[in-house]
N, C-alpha and C positions, 0 to 999 in steps of 0.2 A: 463441250456438248451444247447444242442449241435446241431449245424447244419452241415450237410454233403452235399457237392456239388461235384458231379461226373463230369468228363470231359474225352474226349479222344475216345469216341465211334465213330462208323462210318461204312462204307462199305469197305470191303476188299475181295480180292480173296483168295480162298483156298491156304494154304501154306504161306500166308502173316502174318504180325505181326501188333499188336496194343498195345499201352500202355494206360491203364486207370489210372486216378488220382482221388483221393478223398481228398478234402481239408476240414478240420474240424475246426469249430470255438469252442471257449470254452477252459477251462483250464484242462479238464480231459483227453486230448488225450494221454498223456504220460502213463497213467495208464490203458487205455482202450485196450481190445482185439479188433482188427480191422479185418474185414472180407469182402470178396466179395461173393455175392450170385448172382444167375441168374435165370431167369424164361423165358422159351420158351412158345410160344402159346400153350394152352391146357395142359400145364404141371405144376407141383408144383414147387415152388421156391426151389432151391437146393444150398447147400454150395459149393463154388468153392475152396476157400482158406481162411485161417485165419493166423493171426500173433499176438502173445501175446505181452504184453508190454516188455517182456524180449527178444523178437525176435524169439521165437519158432514158427515154421510154420507147417501148416497142409494143405494137398491138397486132393481134390477128385481124385479118381483113374483115372477118365477120362481125367484129365488135368496134371497128374504127368509127369514131364519131358518136358512139353511144356510151362507151365505157371509158373511165379515166382512172389510171393508177397513180398513186402518190405515196409518199413516205414521210414520216416524221421521225428523224433520227433521235431527237430528244426523248421521244416516247417509245423508241424501238418498235414502231408500228408501221405497217404498210396497209394501205386502203385500196379498195376497188369500188368506185362509184359506178353503178350500173343503171343507166337510164334507158327509156324506150325498150323495155324488156320484151322479148319474144318467146313464144313457147319453145322454140329450138334452143334457147339459152338454158333450159332445164338441165341440170347436171349436179353432180357433187363437185364443189369448188375446193381446190387444194392450194394452200400457201406453200411456197418453195423458197428456200434460201440457198444460194450458191456462194461458196467461198473458195477461192483459188489461191493457195499460198505455194506449197510445193506440188500440190495436185488438187484436182477439183473434188470438192466434197459437197454433196447435196443433203439438205435437211427438208423434211416434209411435215406439214401439219396433218391432223386427223381428218380434215375435210368438213365442209358444211354444205347441207343440201339447199339448193335453190330450185324452186318449182314455179314455173310461170304458166298460169292457166289461160286458156283462150276464151 
């Protein structure tokens, strides 16, 4: 079993920055693809950024150039550095871990609120 615990959310003014962290328990972190999703009120959950075990990254078009995902396998932690925040970035941000051995298994954190004021 894997537990994911997010931290770093909060209230920030437009143009500001936040860094989210997601600490993972368990021994599978180094082989997992890690990702950040977000869900705004009344909207579907959407992928923000992902990073494979090999370090390949992928970003939603809406955050390219502003957000950076990274991972520290020694600390079992994935980060999301968010710069130039906009009010439309306001959402609950969720950490996700995907492990595919015989089948795909997803693990989710509890979410952390990010609010960007205009």
